[in-house]
GUTOR-591936 format. One record per atom (N, C-alpha, C): x, y, z; residue in three letters. Coordinates in pm, whole numbers, padded with zeros to 5 digits, always signed. Layout:
! residues N
XYZALA/...
END
This chain:
! residues 350
+01508+11777+01863MET/+01390+11746+01785MET/+01259+11776+01856MET/+01261+11744+01991ALA/+01141+11775+02068ALA/+01116+11926+02079ALA/+01222+12001+02090ALA/+01216+12148+02092ALA/+01155+12204+01963ALA/+01193+12140+01850ILE/+01148+12194+01722ILE/+00999+12164+01710ILE/+00953+12040+01761ASN/+00811+12009+01752ASN/+00730+12102+01845ASN/+00782+12137+01960VAL/+00708+12231+02051VAL/+00695+12365+01983VAL/+00808+12405+01920SER/+00806+12534+01848SER/+00703+12533+01735SER/+00697+12425+01660ARG/+00601+12414+01555ARG/+00456+12419+01605ARG/+00437+12344+01718ARG/+00305+12342+01775ARG/+00262+12484+01823ARG/+00356+12552+01885THR/+00329+12690+01935THR/+00295+12786+01820THR/+00377+12773+01714THR/+00353+12856+01592THR/+00221+12829+01530THR/+00183+12700+01528SER/+00059+12653+01469SER/-00057+12708+01556SER/-00047+12698+01689ALA/-00148+12749+01778ALA/-00169+12901+01763ALA/-00057+12971+01750LEU/-00066+13115+01735LEU/-00129+13150+01598LEU/-00094+13077+01494ALA/-00154+13101+01363ALA/-00304+13073+01370ALA/-00351+12963+01441ASN/-00486+12939+01453ASN/-00560+13046+01531ASN/-00499+13095+01637LEU/-00559+13203+01716LEU/-00575+13327+01626LEU/-00470+13360+01547LEU/-00474+13472+01462LEU/-00581+13460+01357LEU/-00594+13332+01302LEU/-00703+13308+01205LEU/-00838+13329+01261LEU/-00859+13279+01386VAL/-00983+13294+01457VAL/-01012+13440+01481VAL/-00914+13517+01525GLY/-00930+13658+01552GLY/-00969+13732+01426GLY/-00897+13708+01312VAL/-00929+13772+01190VAL/-01071+13733+01145VAL/-01104+13612+01163SER/-01244+13563+01119SER/-01348+13638+01199SER/-01324+13653+01330LEU/-01425+13723+01416LEU/-01437+13871+01373LEU/-01323+13934+01344VAL/-01323+14070+01300VAL/-01399+14086+01174VAL/-01369+13999+01074VAL/-01438+13998+00948VAL/-01584+13978+00966VAL/-01620+13880+01051SER/-01761+13848+01072SER/-01838+13967+01135SER/-01768+14036+01230ALA/-01826+14147+01296ALA/-01849+14265+01202ALA/-01751+14287+01118VAL/-01766+14398+01015VAL/-01877+14367+00919VAL/-01877+14242+00873ALA/-01983+14200+00784ALA/-02118+14208+00850ALA/-02126+14161+00973GLY/-02252+14172+01046GLY/-02298+14311+01063GLY/-02206+14401+01096GLU/-02241+14541+01111GLU/-02294+14603+00984GLU/-02228+14565+00872PHE/-02269+14621+00741PHE/-02411+14565+00714PHE/-02439+14438+00732LEU/-02569+14384+00697LEU/-02676+14443+00787LEU/-02647+14459+00916LEU/-02746+14512+01011LEU/-02780+14652+00976LEU/-02684+14730+00932ARG/-02710+14873+00895ARG/-02799+14880+00770ARG/-02797+14780+00685LEU/-02888+14778+00573LEU/-03025+14752+00613LEU/-03043+14677+00720ALA/-03181+14637+00761ALA/-03242+14721+00874ALA/-03156+14784+00959LEU/-03199+14858+01074LEU/-03159+15004+01067LEU/-03218+15089+01149PRO/-03184+15231+01152PRO/-03035+15251+01193PRO/-02974+15352+01127ALA/-02838+15383+01162ALA/-02825+15426+01310ALA/-02711+15400+01373PRO/-02693+15449+01514PRO/-02676+15594+01518PRO/-02687+15651+01634ASN/-02671+15795+01656ASN/-02517+15825+01652ASN/-02487+15950+01616HIS/-02346+15992+01608HIS/-02326+16105+01706HIS/-02211+16109+01771TRP/-02178+16209+01868TRP/-02064+16299+01822TRP/-02091+16425+01832LYS/-01982+16523+01812LYS/-01943+16585+01945LYS/-01820+16641+01951TYR/-01773+16694+02080TYR/-01743+16844+02066TYR/-01759+16917+02182PRO/-01799+16860+02313PRO/-01952+16843+02321PRO/-01995+16746+02396GLN/-02136+16735+02432GLN/-02172+16843+02533GLN/-02302+16872+02547GLU/-02334+16976+02645GLU/-02264+16960+02777GLU/-02215+17070+02836ARG/-02135+17063+02961ARG/-02219+17111+03076ARG/-02194+17050+03192TYR/-02268+17086+03312TYR/-02178+17135+03429TYR/-02235+17219+03511LEU/-02175+17265+03630LEU/-02246+17222+03761LEU/-02176+17209+03863TYR/-02238+17178+03991TYR/-02315+17299+04038TYR/-02441+17269+04093ASP/-02522+17376+04145ASP/-02560+17335+04293ASP/-02527+17421+04389PRO/-02553+17378+04531PRO/-02702+17356+04564PRO/-02787+17418+04488GLN/-02933+17403+04519GLN/-02995+17282+04450GLN/-02965+17263+04321ILE/-03034+17157+04241ILE/-02938+17050+04195ILE/-02808+17068+04225GLY/-02705+16965+04197GLY/-02643+16987+04057GLY/-02720+17025+03957VAL/-02670+17030+03821VAL/-02732+17147+03745VAL/-02653+17211+03669GLN/-02706+17314+03572GLN/-02623+17309+03447GLN/-02684+17352+03333LEU/-02612+17366+03213LEU/-02508+17482+03223LEU/-02386+17459+03185ALA/-02286+17563+03192ALA/-02324+17680+03100ALA/-02334+17804+03154PRO/-02376+17915+03077PRO/-02283+17949+02965PRO/-02333+18012+02858ASN/-02249+18067+02750ASN/-02162+17962+02681ASN/-02220+17850+02651GLN/-02142+17746+02590GLN/-02204+17711+02450GLN/-02118+17660+02367ARG/-02161+17599+02243ARG/-02112+17460+02237ARG/-02204+17367+02212ALA/-02173+17228+02217ALA/-02264+17145+02123ALA/-02280+17019+02161TYR/-02376+16932+02076TYR/-02454+16843+02174TYR/-02573+16807+02127THR/-02643+16697+02187THR/-02654+16593+02076THR/-02585+16480+02094HIS/-02557+16381+01989HIS/-02480+16461+01880HIS/-02533+16482+01762ASP/-02464+16558+01661ASP/-02538+16690+01627ASP/-02630+16732+01713LYS/-02710+16852+01688LYS/-02656+16969+01772LYS/-02636+17084+01711PRO/-02583+17199+01787PRO/-02660+17244+01908PRO/-02592+17283+02005VAL/-02647+17335+02129VAL/-02587+17465+02160VAL/-02670+17570+02190GLU/-02621+17695+02240GLU/-02695+17725+02370GLU/-02610+17754+02475ILE/-02666+17783+02606ILE/-02645+17931+02637ILE/-02749+17998+02682ASN/-02732+18146+02705ASN/-02677+18176+02844ASN/-02666+18297+02881SER/-02608+18338+03007SER/-02682+18291+03132SER/-02809+18252+03115MET/-02890+18199+03228MET/-02882+18042+03237MET/-02800+17979+03152GLY/-02795+17833+03153GLY/-02916+17773+03089GLY/-02969+17840+02988VAL/-03092+17797+02917VAL/-03058+17768+02770VAL/-03109+17658+02720ARG/-03085+17625+02579ARG/-03172+17704+02488ARG/-03131+17836+02467ASP/-03203+17929+02394ASP/-03120+18056+02374ASP/-03174+18148+02296ARG/-03106+18278+02277ARG/-03123+18359+02397ARG/-03049+18479+02399GLU/-03063+18570+02508GLU/-03200+18640+02504GLU/-03265+18659+02618TYR/-03387+18730+02625TYR/-03375+18843+02728TYR/-03457+18944+02706SER/-03461+19056+02802SER/-03537+19012+02920SER/-03525+19090+03034GLY/-03597+19057+03156GLY/-03747+19058+03141GLY/-03800+19130+03049LYS/-03946+19135+03031LYS/-03975+19135+02885LYS/-04075+19065+02842ALA/-04116+19063+02705ALA/-04168+19199+02660ALA/-04141+19227+02528ARG/-04189+19355+02471ARG/-04346+19354+02471ARG/-04397+19474+02461ALA/-04544+19488+02461ALA/-04605+19412+02347ALA/-04713+19342+02376GLY/-04778+19271+02265GLY/-04731+19123+02253GLY/-04630+19083+02325ILE/-04574+18949+02316ILE/-04605+18867+02443ILE/-04657+18749+02423LYS/-04678+18663+02531LYS/-04564+18571+02550LYS/-04514+18562+02666ARG/-04396+18478+02696ARG/-04429+18357+02771ARG/-04372+18245+02729VAL/-04396+18113+02795VAL/-04261+18053+02836VAL/-04247+18009+02951VAL/-04131+17936+03004VAL/-04164+17787+03006VAL/-04086+17711+02940ALA/-04099+17563+02932ALA/-03996+17496+03024ALA/-04045+17419+03118LEU/-03952+17348+03208LEU/-03967+17193+03190LEU/-03865+17123+03221GLY/-03866+16979+03209GLY/-03727+16916+03206GLY/-03718+16793+03167ASP/-03595+16720+03167ASP/-03543+16708+03021ASP/-03480+16599+02991SER/-03419+16583+02855SER/-03526+16581+02745SER/-03649+16540+02781GLN/-03761+16542+02674GLN/-03798+16684+02639GLN/-03765+16787+02725THR/-03793+16924+02696THR/-03668+16987+02638THR/-03550+16961+02692PHE/-03424+17017+02638PHE/-03410+16963+02493PHE/-03446+16842+02470GLY/-03444+16789+02336GLY/-03313+16709+02309GLY/-03286+16606+02390ASN/-03168+16522+02361ASN/-03172+16468+02222ASN/-03066+16496+02144GLY/-03052+16441+02007GLY/-03125+16522+01906GLY/-03182+16641+01947LEU/-03258+16717+01855LEU/-03200+16854+01834LEU/-03223+16915+01717ALA/-03196+17056+01695ALA/-03297+17136+01782ALA/-03263+17256+01820ILE/-03351+17339+01908ILE/-03490+17360+01842ILE/-03492+17375+01714ALA/-03619+17396+01646ALA/-03712+17280+01648ALA/-03658+17160+01681ASP/-03738+17040+01681ASP/-03786+16999+01823ASP/-03751+17082+01919THR/-03798+17058+02061THR/-03950+17106+02071THR/-04018+17044+02168TRP/-04163+17083+02177TRP/-04179+17234+02217TRP/-04088+17293+02298PRO/-04112+17439+02320PRO/-04103+17521+02190PRO/-04012+17495+02104LYS/-03996+17572+01985LYS/-04103+17532+01883LYS/-04148+17407+01884LYS/-04256+17364+01798LYS/-04385+17433+01842LYS/-04403+17452+01972LEU/-04515+17531+02027LEU/-04511+17671+01984LEU/-04395+17735+01995GLU/-04374+17869+01948GLU/-04414+17883+01799GLU/-04371+17789+01722SER/-04405+17793+01573SER/-04555+17775+01551SER/-04615+17682+01635ALA/-04765+17660+01615ALA/-04841+17782+01651ALA/-04798+17852+01761LEU/-04872+17972+01804LEU/-04848+18086+01703LEU/-04729+18091+01653SER/-04694+18198+01547SER/-04766+18174+01420SER/-04796+18050+01385ASP/-04872+18021+01262ASP/-05013+18074+01268ASP/-05065+18076+01397ARG/-05203+18116+01418ARG/-05219+18270+01444ARG/-05109+18329+01499PHE/-05124+18466+01537PHE/-05026+18555+01463PHE/-04935+18496+01386GLY/-04832+18573+01319GLY/-04707+18578+01397GLY/-04597+18583+01326HIS/-04466+18577+01388HIS/-04445+18693+01488HIS/-04380+18666+01600GLY/-04346+18772+01695GLY/-04442+18801+01808GLY/-04552+18722+01809HIS/-04652+18746+01913HIS/-04631+18653+02035HIS/-04549+18549+02015TRP/-04528+18451+02122TRP/-04376+18425+02134TRP/-04329+18410+02260GLU/-04194+18359+02284GLU/-04206+18233+02373GLU/-04148+18124+02335VAL/-04154+18008+02424VAL/-04000+17972+02448VAL/-03962+17987+02577LEU/-03823+17964+02609LEU/-03805+17820+02659LEU/-03702+17752+02595ASN/-03670+17617+02632ASN/-03575+17617+02751ASN/-03632+17589+02870CYS/-03555+17595+02996CYS/-03536+17453+03047CYS/-03549+17353+02964GLY/-03526+17212+03010GLY/-03381+17180+03038GLY/-03359+17098+03142ILE/-03225+17049+03173ILE/-03228+16896+03181ILE/-03150+16826+03104PRO/-03145+16675+03115PRO/-03122+16629+03252PRO/-03188+16522+03277GLY/-03162+16451+03409GLY/-03225+16517+03535GLY/-03300+16621+03514THR/-03363+16685+03635THR/-03504+16633+03657THR/-03542+16660+03785ASP/-03677+16607+03827ASP/-03752+16716+03894ASP/-03877+16686+03943THR/-03971+16789+03978THR/-03921+16879+04087THR/-03856+16830+04186TRP/-03800+16912+04296TRP/-03701+17014+04242TRP/-03624+16975+04138GLN/-03533+17064+04074GLN/-03607+17170+03990GLN/-03716+17129+03922HIS/-03790+17225+03845HIS/-03864+17328+03935HIS/-03892+17287+04057GLU/-03947+17386+04150GLU/-03854+17499+04172GLU/-03727+17467+04191VAL/-03623+17572+04217VAL/-03599+17652+04084VAL/-03593+17577+03976MET/-03570+17643+03845MET/-03681+17743+03814MET/-03802+17710+03848LEU/-03917+17798+03823LEU/-03899+17936+03887LEU/-03857+17937+04011LYS/-03835+18060+04080LYS/-03728+18143+04013LYS/-03622+18076+03962ARG/-03516+18152+03894ARG/-03570+18208+03760ARG/-03644+18130+03686MET/-03693+18174+03558MET/-03800+18286+03573MET/-03882+18276+03680MET/-03983+18385+03709MET/-03911+18516+03731MET/-03808+18519+03805ASP/-03729+18638+03830ASP/-03658+18689+03708ASP/-03602+18600+03630ALA/-03523+18639+03516ALA/-03606+18678+03394ALA/-03722+18607+03373TYR/-03792+18625+03242TYR/-03937+18673+03259TYR/-03993+18670+03377ARG/-04132+18712+03404ARG/-04232+18669+03294ARG/-04250+18539+03281PRO/-04338+18488+03181PRO/-04483+18506+03209PRO/-04570+18492+03106ASP/-04717+18495+03128ASP/-04766+18355+03159ASP/-04698+18258+03114LEU/-04737+18119+03129LEU/-04613+18032+03150LEU/-04630+17931+03241VAL/-04524+17836+03269VAL/-04583+17697+03230VAL/-04510+17620+03144ILE/-04552+17485+03113ILE/-04446+17389+03158ILE/-04487+17294+03243LEU/-04399+17186+03286LEU/-04428+17064+03214LEU/-04327+17005+03149ALA/-04344+16871+03087ALA/-04303+16766+03185ALA/-04395+16688+03229PHE/-04371+16584+03335PHE/-04360+16446+03272PHE/-04248+16374+03317TYR/-04224+16240+03261TYR/-04215+16143+03376TYR/-04238+16018+03353VAL/-04254+15920+03456VAL/-04133+15911+03547VAL/-04009+15932+03492ASN/-03900+15918+03584ASN/-03876+16045+03670ASN/-03969+16146+03661ASP/-03966+16256+03745ASP/-04026+16232+03891ASP/-04088+16115+03903VAL/-04145+16077+04032VAL/-04034+16025+04118VAL/-03972+16115+04191THR/-03862+16078+04272THR/-03847+16174+04393THR/-03795+16126+04502ASP/-03768+16211+04618ASP/-03643+16293+04593ASP/-03615+16389+04674ARG/-03490+16466+04661ARG/-03368+16376+04680ARG/-03263+16404+04616TYR/-03139+16332+04622TYR/-03019+16422+04609TYR/-02902+16379+04649GLY/-02787+16463+04642GLY/-02699+16434+04520GLY/-02634+16532+04472LEU/-02533+16522+04363LEU/-02410+16594+04407LEU/-02297+16534+04381GLY/-02172+16592+04412GLY/-02104+16654+04283GLY/-02004+16742+04305PRO/-01940+16803+04185PRO/-01880+16697+04094PRO/-01831+16587+04146GLY/-01773+16484+04061GLY/-01877+16420+03970GLY/-01996+16401+04021ASP/-02104+16343+03938ASP/-02142+16431+03819ASP/-02133+16560+03844VAL/-02173+16657+03735VAL/-02069+16668+03635VAL/-01943+16681+03675VAL/-01828+16695+03582VAL/-01818+16584+03486VAL/-01848+16463+03535ALA/-01832+16339+03454ALA/-01962+16311+03368ALA/-02055+16406+03367ALA/-02184+16374+03306ALA/-02179+16344+03156ALA/-02091+16409+03080THR/-02090+16394+02936THR/-01959+16371+02866THR/-01855+16452+02897ASN/-01735+16450+02816ASN/-01615+16375+02877ASN/-01636+16307+02993ALA/-01535+16231+03054ALA/-01498+16115+02961ALA/-01379+16050+02986PHE/-01331+15943+02898PHE/-01436+15828+02897PHE/-01489+15792+03008GLY/-01581+15684+03019GLY/-01706+15706+02932GLY/-01758+15829+02934LYS/-01876+15860+02854LYS/-01842+15859+02707LYS/-01725+15913+02671ARG/-01686+15911+02532ARG/-01674+15768+02478ARG/-01623+15681+02563LEU/-01609+15532+02528LEU/-01755+15475+02500LEU/-01840+15507+02593VAL/-01979+15461+02575VAL/-02044+15509+02448VAL/-02025+15641+02420TYR/-02079+15701+02295TYR/-02020+15626+02173TYR/-01889+15596+02182LEU/-01821+15532+02068LEU/-01880+15396+02046LEU/-01903+15318+02149LEU/-01961+15186+02143LEU/-02104+15190+02084LEU/-02181+15297+02118LYS/-02316+15313+02078LYS/-02327+15346+01923LYS/-02211+15364+01862GLU/-02217+15387+01717GLU/-02211+15258+01637GLU/-02215+15140+01710SER/-02223+15017+01640SER/-02358+14949+01659SER/-02428+14925+01547VAL/-02557+14856+01548VAL/-02548+14723+01618VAL/-02443+14648+01586LEU/-02419+14513+01635LEU/-02415+14521+01791LEU/-02332+14614+01841LEU/-02320+14622+01986LEU/-02453+14675+02055LEU/-02526+14758+01982LEU/-02649+14803+02035LEU/-02751+14693+02048LEU/-02752+14601+01945ILE/-02839+14483+01955ILE/-02803+14393+02072ILE/-02673+14375+02090ILE/-02627+14297+02201ILE/-02666+14362+02335ILE/-02651+14494+02343ARG/-02685+14568+02462ARG/-02835+14549+02493ARG/-02920+14566+02391ASP/-03065+14558+02414ASP/-03101+14411+02453ASP/-03036+14314+02395ALA/-03063+14177+02427ALA/-03035+14146+02575ALA/-02918+14194+02619ILE/-02883+14177+02763ILE/-02977+14252+02848ILE/-03016+14369+02815ALA/-03113+14452+02896ALA/-03244+14376+02904ALA/-03290+14320+02793THR/-03417+14248+02789THR/-03407+14123+02882THR/-03293+14056+02874PHE/-03279+13935+02962PHE/-03279+13973+03108PHE/-03206+14081+03140GLU/-03202+14125+03285GLU/-03337+14167+03331GLU/-03412+14240+03254LEU/-03541+14289+03292LEU/-03643+14171+03316LEU/-03624+14068+03238GLN/-03710+13950+03253GLN/-03673+13863+03369GLN/-03548+13844+03393PHE/-03504+13744+03489PHE/-03436+13811+03620PHE/-03389+13931+03605LYS/-03323+13995+03718LYS/-03341+14143+03709LYS/-03465+14197+03716PRO/-03487+14341+03705PRO/-03421+14419+03816PRO/-03363+14534+03784SER/-03302+14622+03880SER/-03409+14683+03975SER/-03362+14730+04087ARG/-03458+14798+04183ARG/-03515+14925+04118ARG/-03435+14997+04042SER/-03486+15120+03979SER/-03590+15089+03877SER/-03577+14976+03804PHE/-03683+14934+03709PHE/-03807+14896+03782PHE/-03795+14828+03898GLU/-03912+14787+03970GLU/-03992+14904+04018GLU/-03914+15008+04064ILE/-03977+15129+04115ILE/-04055+15204+04002ILE/-03990+15218+03884GLU/-04058+15277+03772GLU/-04175+15208+03721GLU/-04167+15075+03728GLN/-04285+14995+03684GLN/-04396+15011+03782GLN/-04368+15026+03910ALA/-04472+15053+04006ALA/-04541+15189+03983ALA/-04458+15287+03936ILE/-04516+15416+03905ILE/-04607+15411+03783ILE/-04562+15339+03684VAL/-04633+15329+03554VAL/-04770+15250+03576VAL/-04758+15148+03651THR/-04878+15061+03667THR/-04967+15098+03783THR/-04916+15183+03868GLY/-04997+15221+03986GLY/-04984+15132+04103GLY/-04887+15038+04101ALA/-04869+14945+04211ALA/-04805+15020+04328ALA/-04831+14968+04451VAL/-04778+15031+04575VAL/-04633+14997+04594VAL/-04543+15098+04610ASP/-04406+15074+04637ASP/-04360+15188+04730ASP/-04293+15156+04840PRO/-04261+15261+04936PRO/-04171+15374+04885PRO/-04074+15334+04793VAL/-03991+15439+04738VAL/-04069+15522+04634VAL/-04152+15464+04560ALA/-04236+15538+04460ALA/-04329+15630+04539ALA/-04381+15591+04653GLU/-04471+15675+04734GLU/-04397+15799+04786GLU/-04275+15782+04825LYS/-04189+15900+04861LYS/-04179+15992+04747LYS/-04154+15937+04629GLY/-04150+16021+04508GLY/-04276+16097+04480GLY/-04393+16025+04496TRP/-04517+16090+04466TRP/-04540+16202+04566TRP/-04503+16180+04693ARG/-04521+16289+04793ARG/-04439+16413+04755ARG/-04320+16397+04703GLN/-04234+16505+04660GLN/-04302+16572+04539GLN/-04351+16496+04444VAL/-04420+16556+04328VAL/-04540+16638+04373VAL/-04616+16587+04463ASP/-04738+16658+04518ASP/-04687+16795+04575ASP/-04580+16793+04656HIS/-04533+16917+04721HIS/-04485+17012+04618HIS/-04401+16964+04522SER/-04338+17051+04426SER/-04436+17111+04325SER/-04531+17035+04281LEU/-04633+17094+04194LEU/-04717+17199+04255LEU/-04753+17178+04379ALA/-04832+17278+04458ALA/-04748+17403+04472ALA/-04616+17390+04500ALA/-04530+17501+04520ALA/-04504+17579+04386ALA/-04499+17500+04278MET/-04475+17567+04147MET/-04600+17646+04100MET/-04718+17594+04129LYS/-04840+17668+04097LYS/-04840+17798+04179LYS/-04807+17792+04314ALA/-04809+17903+04393ALA/-04707+18012+04347ALA/-04592+17965+04311THR/-04483+18057+04263THR/-04533+18130+04136THR/-04585+18052+04039ALA/-04633+18113+03911ALA/-04742+18212+03939ALA/-04843+18173+04021ASN/-04951+18265+04048ASN/-04911+18385+04119ASN/-04812+18379+04210GLN/-04768+18493+04285GLN/-04706+18599+04190GLN/-04651+18551+04077HIS/-04592+18643+03978HIS/-04690+18678+03869HIS/-04819+18641+03880GLY/-04913+18672+03779GLY/-04911+18587+03661GLY/-04855+18466+03669ALA/-04842+18376+03550ALA/-04932+18255+03573ALA/-04980+18197+03466ALA/-05061+18074+03467ALA/-04962+17959+03466ALA/-05011+17844+03518PHE/-04928+17721+03527PHE/-05003+17602+03464PHE/-04936+17543+03369LEU/-04995+17426+03299LEU/-04894+17311+03298LEU/-04941+17185+03311VAL/-04857+17068+03305VAL/-04897+16980+03188VAL/-04801+16934+03112VAL/-04825+16833+03008VAL/-04760+16704+03058VAL/-04845+16601+03067VAL/-04796+16468+03109VAL/-04754+16384+02997VAL/-04626+16359+02986LEU/-04574+16284+02878LEU/-04571+16134+02902LEU/-04617+16053+02810PRO/-04621+15906+02831PRO/-04481+15843+02805PRO/-04466+15722+02856ARG/-04348+15645+02829ARG/-04366+15583+02693ARG/-04254+15550+02625ARG/-04261+15495+02496ARG/-04345+15370+02482ARG/-04333+15278+02580ASP/-04412+15156+02570ASP/-04558+15173+02594ASP/-04600+15291+02649GLN/-04740+15326+02656GLN/-04789+15373+02521GLN/-04703+15446+02449VAL/-04739+15495+02315VAL/-04759+15382+02217VAL/-04666+15285+02213ASP/-04669+15180+02118ASP/-04763+15065+02158ASP/-04819+15077+02280GLY/-04915+14971+02322GLY/-04859+14862+02398GLY/-04731+14849+02418ARG/-04678+14732+02493ARG/-04715+14742+02642ARG/-04731+14865+02691GLN/-04769+14879+02830GLN/-04910+14941+02836GLN/-05012+14862+02861PRO/-05150+14915+02853PRO/-05190+14997+02980PRO/-05114+14987+03088SER/-05156+15049+03209SER/-05146+15200+03206SER/-05244+15264+03272ARG/-05242+15415+03282ARG/-05231+15454+03427ARG/-05171+15372+03508GLY/-05157+15402+03648GLY/-05086+15535+03672GLY/-04980+15560+03601TYR/-04908+15681+03614TYR/-04991+15805+03576TYR/-05062+15793+03465GLN/-05147+15912+03423GLN/-05258+15928+03529GLN/-05320+15823+03576ASN/-05425+15831+03670ASN/-05382+15902+03799ASN/-05263+15863+03848ARG/-05209+15928+03972ARG/-05176+16077+03949ARG/-05122+16107+03833MET/-05096+16247+03805MET/-05224+16328+03797MET/-05330+16269+03736ARG/-05456+16336+03732ARG/-05507+16369+03870ARG/-05495+16279+03960GLU/-05543+16300+04100GLU/-05460+16410+04164GLU/-05331+16410+04152VAL/-05246+16519+04208VAL/-05277+16654+04151VAL/-05288+16661+04019LEU/-05310+16788+03951LEU/-05451+16843+03981LEU/-05550+16756+03981GLU/-05689+16806+04011GLU/-05705+16842+04158GLU/-05631+16782+04247LEU/-05629+16821+04385LEU/-05584+16963+04407LEU/-05477+17006+04327HIS/-05430+17139+04342HIS/-05491+17234+04236HIS/-05584+17191+04160GLY/-05646+17283+04063GLY/-05551+17323+03950GLY/-05459+17235+03913ILE/-05363+17264+03804ILE/-05417+17212+03675ILE/-05433+17297+03575PRO/-05479+17243+03444PRO/-05365+17161+03379PRO/-05401+17062+03300TYR/-05297+16975+03246TYR/-05345+16915+03111TYR/-05247+16871+03037VAL/-05271+16803+02907VAL/-05211+16665+02924VAL/-05291+16558+02904ASP/-05241+16421+02901ASP/-05221+16390+02757ASP/-05086+16377+02721ALA/-05048+16358+02579ALA/-05056+16211+02526ALA/-05099+16120+02616LEU/-05095+15981+02576LEU/-05182+15950+02455LEU/-05312+15983+02465GLU/-05397+15947+02351GLU/-05358+16007+02220GLU/-05319+16134+02220THR/-05273+16202+02106THR/-05150+16138+02040THR/-05056+16098+02127MET/-04936+16037+02082MET/-04959+15895+02027MET/-05060+15824+02091GLN/-05099+15688+02040GLN/-05158+15704+01899GLN/-05241+15806+01881LEU/-05299+15824+01746LEU/-05194+15855+01643LEU/-05095+15938+01685ALA/-04983+15968+01594ALA/-04902+15847+01561ALA/-04888+15757+01669TYR/-04801+15638+01645TYR/-04866+15550+01539TYR/-04999+15549+01529ALA/-05067+15466+01430ALA/-05024+15512+01292ALA/-04987+15638+01269ASN/-04947+15692+01139ASN/-04795+15688+01124ASN/-04721+15718+01226PHE/-04578+15744+01213PHE/-04492+15629+01269PHE/-04545+15539+01353GLY/-04475+15426+01400GLY/-04348+15468+01479GLY/-04238+15398+01452LEU/-04115+15413+01529LEU/-04044+15545+01504LEU/-04086+15618+01395SER/-04025+15746+01370SER/-04070+15847+01475SER/-04159+15807+01565MET/-04196+15891+01679MET/-04081+15905+01781MET/-03975+15818+01771PHE/-03874+15815+01870PHE/-03738+15812+01799PHE/-03638+15867+01863ILE/-03503+15864+01813ILE/-03450+15723+01814ILE/-03403+15668+01704PRO/-03356+15526+01703PRO/-03244+15502+01802PRO/-03257+15386+01865TRP/-03156+15335+01962TRP/-03144+15427+02086TRP/-03233+15518+02104ASP/-03219+15617+02209ASP/-03344+15623+02300ASP/-03461+15632+02238GLY/-03588+15634+02311GLY/-03647+15768+02338GLY/-03569+15877+02324HIS/-03625+16010+02338HIS/-03720+16036+02222HIS/-03817+16128+02256ASN/-03914+16168+02158ASN/-03841+16234+02037ASN/-03889+16199+01916SER/-03831+16261+01794SER/-03896+16392+01765SER/-03853+16457+01657ALA/-03916+16583+01616ALA/-04063+16566+01587ALA/-04101+16450+01530ILE/-04238+16423+01501ILE/-04324+16425+01630ILE/-04273+16349+01732ALA/-04350+16345+01857ALA/-04357+16479+01927ALA/-04253+16557+01912ASN/-04252+16690+01973ASN/-04352+16782+01901ASN/-04364+16765+01774ARG/-04466+16840+01704ARG/-04612+16808+01747ARG/-04631+16679+01771VAL/-04763+16634+01819VAL/-04790+16694+01957VAL/-04690+16688+02041ILE/-04706+16741+02184ILE/-04733+16893+02172ILE/-04659+16961+02090ALA/-04679+17111+02074ALA/-04815+17144+02017ALA/-04865+17075+01921ASN/-04994+17104+01869ASN/-05107+17081+01971ASN/-05088+16974+02050ASP/-05183+16945+02159ASP/-05183+17063+02257ASP/-05065+17110+02294LEU/-05056+17222+02385LEU/-05112+17352+02327LEU/-05086+17374+02197ALA/-05133+17501+02137ALA/-05280+17515+02143ALA/-05352+17399+02124ASP/-05496+17403+02137ASP/-05544+17448+02267ASP/-05477+17404+02375VAL/-05513+17439+02512VAL/-05471+17585+02540VAL/-05352+17625+02496VAL/-05301+17757+02531VAL/-05392+17861+02463VAL/-05440+17832+02346LEU/-05524+17926+02274LEU/-05672+17914+02307LEU/-05702+17816+02395GLY/-05842+17800+02441GLY/-05938+17735+02340GLY/-05884+17677+02238THR/-05971+17605+02142THR/-06005+17459+02196THR/-05939+17418+02295ARG/-05970+17296+02362ARG/-05941+17312+02511ARG/-06027+17264+02596ALA/-06010+17279+02735ALA/-05897+17183+02787ALA/-05826+17230+02889ALA/-05727+17142+02952ALA/-05803+17032+03023ALA/-05733+16918+03047ARG/-05800+16806+03110ARG/-05709+16749+03217ARG/
END
């Protein structure tokens, strides 16, 4: 009799656990459905995502001659490892060629190539001069920083001989040189761990939980990397940030010299962080420090913060890719129009 009672209690406990499990699943599904009605849909990933190769000089490069996706948008990489079509070594007569360098904000994470700021700039210039008078090559590589852009510029000058080079500078580009191994590069996008992360990011419920945890950690236990970036944004003194600024100073001076040696002009566009655009972060320490560095070396620049803040008043959160933070097609159009005015001389660089 005792054995029967134990068996009944075990069966009852298992049934209760099963009921709890089913209830949790149903609640999660219902919660996901309701959240999707109220909030933006999560991003979707198609495979393969863009693939990278190890580069002994800069650590990472886009694998040449590949077709892939960034999120769910097509990516085509040419023989030079550039997200663009094939170009001849020299532009045809009557065509002005621009090389655009930068990180994922230039490459266009989550965007079609036509929605990146380099191609928006090409369209803006073509609208004013007629199609075929300007070529703007998107040479951005996600995850790269200024010291890597310095090396990339030399390669692009030799390969494409542009008339103008534009570097899009972002706050996380303030960093000293660092090493990358082949294993770090191979696992960048399509490894099992990354695929699992992408899958989890397709749930609005899990994204909300992720953001809540991140907010809690930033408030009560910020990471060292967050502290460094905050010091850069606000202009606070931090020894690691200062090493990064020294590298930026060196690389920007070297990039200007390289461009000028090849007869090309050099222009920098300073991209703001999202919380600066929406007003949550009022500090301009990052922009002020960049202005000092650029003016020291006589490098013309465009500070995109004010223009993007004005656009945010009209477009709000649509300036950014939902759940991602990268600039959207709208923000890239704003940046491109700002640059077009300077490139064409209708507004002075600042």
